[in-house]
C-alpha positions in Angstrom: -0.3 -0.3 0.3 1.4 3.4 -1.0 1.6 5.5 2.4 0.3 8.4 -0.1 -2.7 6.7 -0.3 -3.5 5.4 3.0 -6.2 7.5 5.1 -4.5 7.6 8.1 -6.7 6.7 11.5 -5.2 10.4 13.1 -3.4 13.2 11.8 -2.8 16.1 14.1 -3.6 19.8 13.3 -1.0 22.0 13.8 -0.1 25.2 11.8 2.0 28.2 12.1 0.7 29.9 15.0 1.9 26.4 17.0 5.2 26.6 15.7 5.9 29.9 16.0 4.6 29.8 19.7 7.1 27.0 19.7 10.0 28.7 18.5 9.4 31.8 20.8 9.2 29.1 24.2 12.5 28.2 23.0 14.0 31.4 22.5 12.7 32.9 25.7 15.3 30.7 27.7 12.5 28.9 29.6 11.7 25.8 28.7 10.2 24.0 31.5 6.6 25.2 33.6 6.2 29.2 33.6 4.2 32.3 32.4 3.2 30.2 29.3 1.5 27.5 31.1 -0.3 30.2 33.5 -1.8 31.7 30.1 -2.3 28.0 28.8 -3.9 27.3 32.7 -5.9 30.6 32.3 -7.3 31.1 28.7 -8.8 27.2 29.3 -10.2 27.5 32.7 -12.5 30.7 30.7 -12.9 28.0 27.8 -14.6 25.3 29.9 -16.4 27.8 32.1 -14.2 26.2 35.3 -12.6 28.5 37.9 -9.4 26.9 38.7 -7.1 25.0 36.4 -3.8 22.8 36.5 -2.1 22.1 34.1 -0.5 18.4 34.3 1.8 15.9 31.6 -1.0 13.7 30.8 -4.7 12.9 31.6 -3.6 10.2 33.4 -1.9 12.6 35.9 -4.8 14.7 36.2 -6.8 11.5 37.1 -4.2 10.6 39.9 -3.7 14.1 41.1 -7.5 14.5 41.5 -8.2 11.3 43.4 -5.4 12.0 45.5 -6.3 15.6 46.5 -9.8 14.3 47.9 -8.0 11.8 50.0 -9.5 8.4 48.4 -7.1 5.2 49.0 -7.1 2.2 51.1 -10.4 0.5 51.1 -12.0 3.1 49.4 -14.5 2.1 46.2 -14.4 4.1 43.0 -17.3 3.2 39.7 -16.3 3.9 37.0 -16.4 2.2 33.4 -15.5 -0.6 31.7 -15.5 0.6 28.4 -12.2 2.9 28.6 -8.5 3.2 28.3 -6.6 1.3 31.4 -5.5 4.5 32.7 -8.7 5.3 33.6 -8.7 2.0 36.2 -4.6 2.1 37.0 -5.3 6.0 38.8 -7.5 4.3 41.0 -5.4 1.5 41.6 -2.2 3.8 42.3 -4.0 5.6 45.0 -4.9 2.3 46.4 -8.6 2.1 45.8 -10.7 -0.6 44.5 -11.8 -0.6 41.2 -15.7 -1.2 40.7 -16.9 -1.6 37.2 -20.7 -0.1 36.2 -21.9 -1.7 32.7 -22.9 1.2 29.7 -25.7 2.4 28.4 -26.8 2.4 24.4 -24.8 5.0 23.7 -21.3 3.6 25.5 -21.2 5.8 28.4 -21.3 4.6 32.2 -25.3 3.6 33.0 -26.6 5.3 36.2 -28.6 2.2 36.9 -25.9 0.4 36.5 -23.9 2.4 39.4 -26.8 2.1 41.6 -26.5 -1.2 41.9 -22.5 -1.2 42.1 -23.1 1.2 45.5 -21.6 -0.3 48.5 -20.6 1.4 52.0 -17.2 1.1 50.8 -18.1 3.5 47.7 -16.6 6.8 47.7 -16.4 8.0 44.1 -17.8 8.0 40.9 -15.4 8.6 38.0 -17.6 8.5 34.6 -15.8 9.0 31.1 -16.9 10.5 28.5 -17.0 8.0 25.7 -15.9 8.9 22.2 -16.7 12.7 23.2 -20.7 12.2 24.3 -21.2 13.6 27.6 -22.6 10.7 30.2 -26.1 11.6 31.6 -24.5 13.3 34.0 -27.9 15.0 36.0 -28.3 11.1 37.2 -24.5 10.7 38.1 -24.6 13.8 40.6 -27.5 12.9 41.7 -26.1 9.8 42.9 -23.7 11.7 44.4 -25.6 14.0 46.5 -27.9 10.7 47.6 -24.8 8.9 48.5 -22.0 11.6 49.7 -19.7 11.0 47.1 -16.9 12.7 44.9 -17.5 13.3 41.0 -14.6 12.7 38.9 -14.9 13.0 34.9 -12.8 11.7 32.9 -13.4 14.2 30.1 -10.3 12.8 27.8 -12.4 12.8 24.7 -14.6 15.9 25.4 -13.2 19.3 25.0 -15.7 21.1 23.2 -18.6 18.9 24.0 -20.9 20.7 26.3 -24.2 19.2 28.6 -27.3 21.0 28.9 -26.2 24.3 27.1 -22.7 24.4 29.6 -19.4 22.9 28.5 -17.9 20.1 30.2 -16.5 21.2 32.7 -18.9 23.9 33.8 -21.1 21.5 35.8 -24.5 23.4 36.1 -24.5 26.7 37.5 -28.5 27.1 37.6 -28.5 24.2 39.4 -25.4 24.5 41.4 -24.3 21.0 40.0 -20.6 20.4 39.5 -18.2 17.6 40.0 -15.1 18.1 42.2 -12.5 17.6 39.0 -12.5 16.6 35.9 -9.3 15.8 33.6 -8.4 16.4 30.3 -6.3 14.4 27.8 -3.9 16.5 24.8 -2.4 13.3 23.8 -1.3 12.9 20.2 -4.3 12.0 18.7 -6.9 14.4 20.8 -8.7 17.4 19.7 -6.5 19.8 21.2 -2.6 18.0 21.4 0.3 19.5 23.0 2.2 15.9 22.6 1.6 14.6 25.7 -0.3 16.4 28.6 -3.4 17.4 30.5 -5.7 19.5 32.2 -7.3 18.9 35.8 -10.1 21.8 36.3 -12.3 21.9 39.4 -14.4 24.2 41.3 -12.7 23.9 44.3 -9.5 26.1 44.6 -8.5 24.0 48.0 -8.3 20.7 45.5 -6.3 22.6 42.7 -3.9 24.3 45.4 -3.1 20.6 46.8 -3.1 19.1 43.5 -0.6 21.8 42.7 2.0 20.7 45.1 1.6 17.6 44.2 2.3 17.7 40.6 5.7 19.2 41.7 7.3 16.5 43.9 5.6 18.5 46.7 7.1 21.6 46.7 4.8 24.3 48.0 6.0 26.9 45.3 6.7 26.3 41.5 10.3 27.2 40.2 9.5 30.6 38.2 7.4 31.8 40.8 9.8 30.9 43.6 10.0 33.5 46.2 10.6 34.1 50.1 12.3 36.3 52.5 15.2 33.7 52.4 15.6 34.4 48.2 14.4 32.3 45.5 16.6 29.2 46.2 14.2 28.2 49.2 11.7 25.8 48.9 10.0 23.3 51.0 8.8 19.8 50.4 5.3 19.6 52.2 4.4 16.2 51.3 5.5 13.4 48.4 4.1 14.3 45.4 4.8 13.8 41.9 6.8 15.1 38.7 3.4 15.9 36.8 3.9 19.5 35.1 3.4 20.6 32.1 6.1 22.4 30.0 5.7 25.9 28.5 7.4 24.6 25.6 3.9 22.2 25.1 2.1 25.0 26.3 3.0 27.3 23.9 1.5 24.4 21.4 -1.4 24.2 23.5 -2.7 28.0 23.4 -3.1 28.1 20.0 -4.9 24.8 20.0 -7.1 25.7 22.7 -8.3 28.7 20.2 -9.2 26.7 17.5 -11.5 24.4 19.2 -14.7 25.6 17.9 -13.2 25.2 14.3 -12.2 21.8 15.1 -15.5 21.1 16.5 -17.1 22.0 13.9 -15.3 20.1 11.4 -15.6 16.8 13.2 -19.3 17.5 13.7 -19.5 17.6 9.9 -17.8 14.5 9.0 -19.7 12.5 11.5 -23.0 13.9 9.8 -21.6 13.2 6.5 -20.8 9.5 7.4 -24.6 9.3 9.1 -26.0 10.3 5.8 -23.8 7.6 4.2 -24.8 4.5 6.1 -28.0 4.8 7.2 -29.7 2.8 4.9 -27.2 0.0 5.9 -28.9 -2.6 7.9 -25.3 -4.2 9.2 -24.7 -0.4 10.7 -25.4 1.0 13.7 -25.0 4.8 13.8 -24.0 6.9 17.0 -26.8 8.9 18.4 -26.8 12.8 19.1 -29.1 13.6 21.8 -31.0 16.6 22.0 -29.8 17.9 25.4 -25.5 17.5 24.5 -22.9 19.1 22.1 -21.2 15.9 21.0 -17.4 16.5 20.8 -17.0 13.6 18.5 -13.6 13.0 19.2 -14.3 9.6 17.6 -16.9 8.2 15.2 -17.1 5.0 16.7 -19.6 2.5 14.8 -21.4 -0.7 15.8 -21.3 -3.5 13.8 -24.8 -5.8 13.6 -22.7 -8.8 13.1 -26.2 -11.2 12.7 -26.7 -9.0 9.1 -23.1 -9.4 8.4 -21.0 -12.4 7.2 -18.0 -11.8 8.7 -17.0 -10.5 12.3 -15.1 -7.1 13.1 -11.5 -7.8 12.9 -12.0 -9.3 9.2 -14.1 -5.6 8.7 -11.0 -4.2 9.9 -8.6 -5.8 7.8 -10.6 -5.1 5.2 -10.6 -1.5 5.5 -6.6 -1.6 6.2 -6.5 -3.3 2.6 -8.6 -0.4 1.0 -6.5 2.1 2.3 -8.2 3.0 5.8 -6.9 3.5 9.4 -9.0 2.3 11.2 -9.4 1.2 14.7 -11.1 0.0 18.4 -12.0 1.7 21.0 -11.5 0.4 23.7 -10.7 -3.2 24.9 -12.6 -3.5 27.9 -11.0 -3.8 30.8 -12.6 -6.8 31.8 -10.2 -8.0 28.6 -7.0 -7.2 30.1 -5.3 -9.8 31.7 -3.8 -7.5 34.5 -7.3 -7.0 35.4 -8.2 -10.7 35.2 -9.0 -10.6 39.1 -11.4 -7.9 39.6 -13.1 -9.5 35.6 -14.0 -12.2 37.9 -16.1 -10.8 40.4 -19.7 -10.5 40.2 -20.1 -6.9 41.3 -17.6 -6.0 38.4 -19.7 -8.5 35.5 -20.6 -5.9 32.4 -22.9 -7.8 30.1 -23.6 -4.9 27.8 -20.2 -3.7 27.4 -18.8 -7.3 26.4 -21.4 -7.8 24.4 -20.7 -4.2 22.4 -16.9 -5.0 22.0 -16.8 -7.1 19.2 -18.8 -4.6 17.3 -17.0 -1.4 17.6 -14.7 0.0 14.7 -13.9 3.4 15.0 -13.2 5.6 11.9 -11.1 8.3 11.2 -12.4 11.8 12.2 -10.7 14.6 12.2 -10.3 18.3 11.2 -7.2 17.9 8.4 -9.0 14.9 7.1 -10.2 15.9 3.6 -12.8 15.7 1.8 -11.5 13.0 -0.8 -10.6 11.0 1.9 -13.5 11.2 4.2 -15.1 10.0 0.7 -12.9 7.4 0.5 -13.6 6.3 3.7 -17.4 6.2 3.6 -17.1 4.3 0.1 -14.6 1.8 1.8 -17.3 0.9 5.1 -20.1 0.4 2.3 -18.1 -1.9 -0.2 -17.5 -4.3 2.5 -20.8 -4.5 4.1 -22.3 -4.8 0.8 -20.3 -7.7 0.0 -20.7 -9.1 3.1 -23.9 -8.9 3.9 -26.3 -11.9 5.1 -29.4 -10.5 2.6 -29.6 -8.4 -0.1 -28.6 -4.6 0.9 -29.6 -1.6 -0.6 -27.4 -0.2 -3.5 -24.8 1.7 -3.2 -25.9 4.7 -4.7 -26.5 8.4 -3.0 -28.5 7.2 0.9 -32.3 7.5 0.4 -31.9 9.4 4.2 
């Protein structure tokens, strides 16, 4: 396959502003956490309508810091979803707590009714993940948390630019004074906003962010660029054992223009998702992602669900045939119970999630990103339709223009 003809699953959208920002950061002589990172934090909290923000080196770090700042630890249980990247569950284990898995709903997000069934006297926190960029049913999750005196930490790795009930993910619901204790975002290479590696933790609690900020940098009470005391700039104090989770100014120089382009990026992905939905709506072998009326989908991922009873091939063969046609595709995610390390948890009755296990073999993620050209989008759609048409268990509609 000619690499020039291959439609990559993802291609970062990096422009002249990012390049010039990095150059300016390098020429400034200050490369680590400094004024550019402080600016990035300020602009980010404005964008998501959260009063406090802390830039970190990954979403994993943000989740870990949030749980640690909430004093969640040994003997505690944290309920999360099995349809997520392993980092979500790893961070629960990093603080010594026990992950408990609640099943998913029809959209792939954590099901509040399943959460209710998994509650015990040891439950301390809920950790929902906004799957593919579609906000979870936060009203029900906040309600469960309030009824049971639980913390809520949102994994919004996919959800930057998404909104729920008219407010950005991260803002909560100011009208009813609902808000999660913390929200974690990812700036990994494939995310809507990329700094190569990076993340952000936001909160409506200054106390939580202040504690997370100290934990973020070895437990030191002052950042290096802002360190001053009566003893001079050399003096610092370690108040507790912390981590090395800070974000550099070089990365923040990439993040600032990326953040300013988020609405444009989201609109581009939404248009691509709409195109896919229009192209695939006539095909019985495909179940399309849904757009609820009360949310704005970030469309970080476009996830098809194959109707395997309508097809003569499985998901793995489906993806292999896409690759053979020069189309990059992936699976999000291999559920937590499927990984060998988590086998002990998967075998516990309280972690049985049948809907997740039924959904996993049907998941296919297609390319969706701002730099995806229309001719590439067209090739992806045509390849999917050709494979479905050739491997149907019954006579399909034609490959002509869809009727929906």
